[in-house]
C-alpha positions as CSV (number, residue, x, y, z in Angstrom):
1,L,-20.8,-25.1,-8.1
2,P,-18.4,-22.2,-7.6
3,S,-18.7,-20.7,-4.1
4,W,-17.8,-17.0,-3.4
5,L,-17.2,-15.4,0.0
6,W,-17.6,-11.6,-0.1
7,W,-16.2,-10.1,3.1
8,N,-18.2,-6.9,3.0
9,G,-16.4,-4.9,5.7
10,S,-13.1,-3.9,7.3
11,L,-10.4,-6.5,7.2
12,D,-9.6,-5.6,10.8
13,E,-12.9,-7.0,12.0
14,A,-13.3,-10.5,13.2
15,P,-10.1,-11.9,11.7
16,D,-10.7,-15.4,13.3
17,L,-14.2,-15.6,11.6
18,L,-12.7,-14.5,8.2
19,Q,-10.0,-17.1,8.5
20,K,-12.6,-19.8,9.3
21,L,-14.9,-18.9,6.5
22,S,-12.3,-18.4,3.8
23,T,-11.4,-21.9,3.0
24,S,-9.5,-22.9,-0.1
25,S,-12.7,-24.1,-1.7
26,R,-14.2,-20.6,-1.6
27,R,-13.3,-17.7,-3.8
28,L,-12.7,-14.7,-1.6
29,I,-13.6,-11.2,-2.4
30,I,-12.1,-8.4,-0.2
31,D,-11.5,-4.7,-0.3
32,S,-8.0,-3.7,0.6
33,A,-9.1,-0.1,1.1
34,L,-10.9,-1.1,4.3
35,G,-8.8,-1.8,7.3
36,K,-5.3,-1.0,8.4
37,P,-2.9,-0.9,5.4
38,K,-0.5,-3.6,6.7
39,R,-3.3,-5.9,7.7
40,C,-4.9,-5.5,4.2
41,L,-1.7,-6.2,2.3
42,D,-0.6,-9.0,4.6
43,L,-3.9,-10.8,4.1
44,L,-3.8,-10.3,0.4
45,K,-0.3,-11.6,0.2
46,E,-1.0,-14.6,2.4
47,K,-4.0,-15.8,0.3
48,L,-2.2,-15.2,-3.0
49,T,1.0,-17.0,-1.8
50,A,-1.2,-20.0,-0.7
51,G,-2.6,-20.2,-4.2
52,E,-6.1,-19.4,-3.0
53,A,-8.5,-17.5,-5.4
54,V,-8.9,-14.0,-4.1
55,S,-10.2,-10.8,-5.7
56,D,-9.6,-7.3,-4.5
57,L,-12.1,-4.6,-5.2
58,N,-9.4,-2.0,-4.6
59,W,-7.4,-3.5,-7.4
60,L,-10.5,-3.6,-9.6
61,R,-10.8,0.2,-9.2
62,L,-7.2,0.6,-10.5
63,R,-8.2,-0.7,-14.0
64,S,-8.9,2.6,-15.5
65,W,-5.6,4.0,-14.2
66,R,-3.7,1.1,-15.6
67,E,-5.4,1.1,-18.9
68,T,-5.1,4.9,-19.5
69,L,-1.3,4.7,-18.6
70,A,-0.8,1.8,-21.0
71,M,-2.7,3.7,-23.8
72,V,-0.4,6.7,-23.3
73,F,2.6,4.5,-24.2
74,D,0.8,2.5,-26.8
75,P,2.1,4.5,-29.8
76,I,5.3,3.0,-31.1
77,Y,7.3,6.3,-31.0
78,R,6.6,6.5,-27.2
79,R,7.4,3.0,-26.1
80,S,11.2,3.7,-25.8
81,Y,10.3,6.3,-23.1
82,L,9.3,3.5,-20.8
83,N,13.0,2.5,-20.5
84,E,14.0,6.1,-19.6
85,I,11.7,6.9,-16.7
86,I,13.5,8.8,-13.9
87,N,10.6,9.9,-11.6
88,L,7.2,8.8,-10.6
89,D,4.8,10.6,-8.2
90,I,1.4,9.4,-7.1
91,D,-1.1,11.4,-5.1
92,I,-3.8,9.7,-3.1
93,E,-6.9,10.8,-1.3
94,G,-6.4,10.7,2.5
95,N,-4.0,8.5,4.3
96,H,-4.6,4.9,3.1
97,P,-1.7,4.1,0.8
98,V,-2.6,0.6,-0.4
99,Q,-4.0,1.5,-3.8
100,G,-1.1,3.8,-4.6
101,L,1.4,1.1,-3.6
102,L,-0.4,-1.5,-5.8
103,L,-0.1,0.8,-8.8
104,V,3.6,1.6,-8.4
105,A,4.2,-2.1,-7.8
106,W,2.4,-3.0,-10.9
107,I,4.5,-0.4,-12.9
108,A,7.7,-1.6,-11.4
109,N,7.0,-5.3,-12.0
110,R,6.1,-4.6,-15.7
111,L,9.2,-2.6,-16.3
112,K,11.5,-4.9,-14.3
113,W,12.5,-2.3,-11.7
114,N,14.2,-3.5,-8.4
115,L,13.5,-1.8,-5.1
116,A,16.7,-0.2,-3.9
117,K,15.5,1.6,-0.7
118,C,12.4,3.0,0.8
119,S,11.5,5.4,3.6
120,S,8.7,7.5,5.1
121,Q,9.0,11.2,5.7
122,K,7.4,12.1,9.1
123,G,5.2,9.0,8.8
124,K,3.3,10.5,5.9
125,F,5.1,10.6,2.5
126,I,6.5,7.3,1.2
127,E,9.6,7.7,-0.9
128,A,11.5,5.0,-2.7
129,E,14.3,4.4,-5.2
130,F,14.2,1.7,-7.9
131,T,16.9,0.6,-10.2
132,R,16.0,0.1,-13.9
133,P,17.5,-2.9,-15.8
134,D,20.2,-0.5,-17.0
135,K,21.0,0.3,-13.3
136,K,19.8,3.9,-13.5
137,I,17.7,5.2,-10.6
138,V,13.9,5.9,-10.6
139,S,12.7,8.1,-7.8
140,F,9.2,7.5,-6.4
141,R,7.0,9.5,-4.0
142,L,3.5,8.7,-2.8
143,T,1.8,11.8,-1.4
144,P,-1.4,11.6,0.8
145,L,-3.5,14.7,0.2
146,P,-6.0,16.0,2.8
147,V,-9.5,16.0,1.6
148,G,-12.6,17.8,2.8
149,K,-15.1,15.2,1.7
150,P,-13.4,11.8,1.5
151,S,-14.4,9.2,-1.1
152,I,-16.4,6.1,-0.1
153,H,-13.2,4.2,-1.0
154,P,-10.3,5.3,1.2
155,G,-7.0,6.1,-0.5
156,Q,-8.2,6.4,-4.1
157,I,-5.5,7.7,-6.5
158,V,-6.2,11.3,-7.7
159,G,-3.1,11.9,-9.7
160,L,0.0,10.5,-11.2
161,R,3.1,12.2,-12.8
162,L,5.7,10.2,-14.6
163,I,8.9,11.8,-16.1
164,S,11.0,10.2,-18.8
165,K,14.3,11.7,-19.8
166,P,16.5,10.0,-22.5
167,D,20.2,10.1,-21.5
168,N,21.3,10.8,-25.0
169,N,18.6,13.4,-25.7
170,P,17.6,15.1,-22.4
171,E,15.8,18.0,-24.2
172,K,13.3,15.4,-25.4
173,A,12.0,14.7,-21.9
174,V,8.4,13.8,-21.6
175,C,6.1,14.4,-18.6
176,V,2.9,12.2,-18.4
177,I,0.2,13.5,-16.1
178,L,-2.9,11.5,-15.2
179,A,-5.3,13.2,-12.9
180,S,-8.9,12.9,-11.7
181,E,-9.7,16.6,-12.4
182,S,-8.1,19.7,-14.0
183,G,-7.1,21.2,-10.6
184,E,-4.9,18.1,-9.9
185,C,-3.4,18.4,-13.4
186,M,-2.4,22.0,-12.6
187,R,-0.8,20.9,-9.3
188,L,1.2,18.2,-10.9
189,E,2.4,20.6,-13.6
190,A,4.3,22.7,-11.1
191,G,8.0,22.4,-10.9
192,G,9.5,23.0,-14.3
193,M,7.4,20.7,-16.3
194,A,6.6,23.3,-19.0
195,S,10.0,22.7,-20.7
196,M,9.0,19.1,-21.4
197,E,6.6,17.5,-23.8
198,L,3.4,17.3,-21.8
199,V,0.8,14.4,-22.0
200,E,-2.2,14.8,-19.9
201,E,-5.2,12.6,-19.5
202,V,-8.2,12.7,-17.1
203,V,-9.1,9.5,-15.2
204,P,-12.3,10.2,-13.3
205,I,-12.5,8.9,-9.7
206,Q,-15.1,6.1,-9.3
207,F,-17.9,6.6,-7.0
208,N,-19.5,3.2,-7.5
209,T,-21.1,1.4,-4.6
210,V,-19.4,-1.6,-3.3
211,E,-22.3,-3.7,-4.7
212,T,-21.7,-2.3,-8.1
213,D,-18.0,-3.2,-7.9
214,V,-18.8,-6.7,-6.9
215,A,-21.2,-7.0,-9.8
216,R,-18.4,-5.8,-12.2
217,L,-16.0,-8.3,-10.7
218,L,-18.3,-11.2,-11.0
219,S,-19.2,-10.3,-14.6
220,S,-15.6,-10.3,-15.7
221,S,-13.8,-12.8,-13.3
222,R,-13.0,-16.4,-14.2
223,G,-12.8,-17.3,-10.5
224,T,-9.0,-17.2,-10.2
225,S,-6.6,-14.6,-8.8
226,S,-5.3,-11.9,-11.2
227,P,-1.7,-12.8,-12.2
228,L,-0.9,-9.0,-12.2
229,L,-2.3,-8.7,-8.7
230,S,-0.3,-11.7,-7.6
231,E,2.9,-10.2,-8.9
232,A,2.3,-6.7,-7.6
233,T,1.2,-7.5,-4.0
234,P,4.5,-8.7,-2.6
235,L,6.3,-5.6,-3.7
236,A,3.5,-3.3,-2.4
237,S,3.7,-5.1,0.9
238,K,7.5,-4.7,0.9
239,L,7.3,-1.0,0.2
240,L,4.8,-0.5,3.1
241,D,7.0,-2.5,5.5
242,S,10.2,-0.8,4.5
243,S,8.8,2.7,4.8
244,Q,7.3,2.1,8.2
245,F,4.4,4.3,7.1
246,S,2.0,5.3,9.8
247,T,-1.7,6.3,9.4
């Protein structure tokens, strides 16, 4: 029968015990929001590279963001804008960047962007440049926002802004804003976005218990690693290492 190992705690705790328990015959469930960011991504990458079945609750919580973003570009008349993206900003709650890095890595992988350079400003902001297939530059910035009452899931995304500007028709630029609440929408609208076509969607932050997340995972998982997670993780790890981000 299938055997699952759910590591219900920080990935910094008892690494030797985790290594001993997570044999290749067991399907591992972890939460990359719990533990030092480098440790979380390194472990995730190690398991995926080895071909072991691993599920990440932090990735599971990204589903609504990925689905909403995909729906924005689902209309045929908007699909061409995917090839004209010049800027991507992601805001996260607090200082744990893993979820934000997994999302940008998923976007970059789907659109075939290559990482050109990456840095961290004062150990806080993560900035990077990607090259599109047509060799044009996409600027990326991940911004940790201070929060008075942190979520139970560190580093949750609270906002995303994506700007697409066609070279041959720059006045037809589009700004897509996904945010967890109206206040974040207003913050992301700052900086001259009023001159663009504005598309806004609300993606509520999840406050599910870890037990609820595991139940969701088990109800939908086939017991194998997500191919999308497998493709996004190495780039997310590379972004973190290249930026030398400190928390």
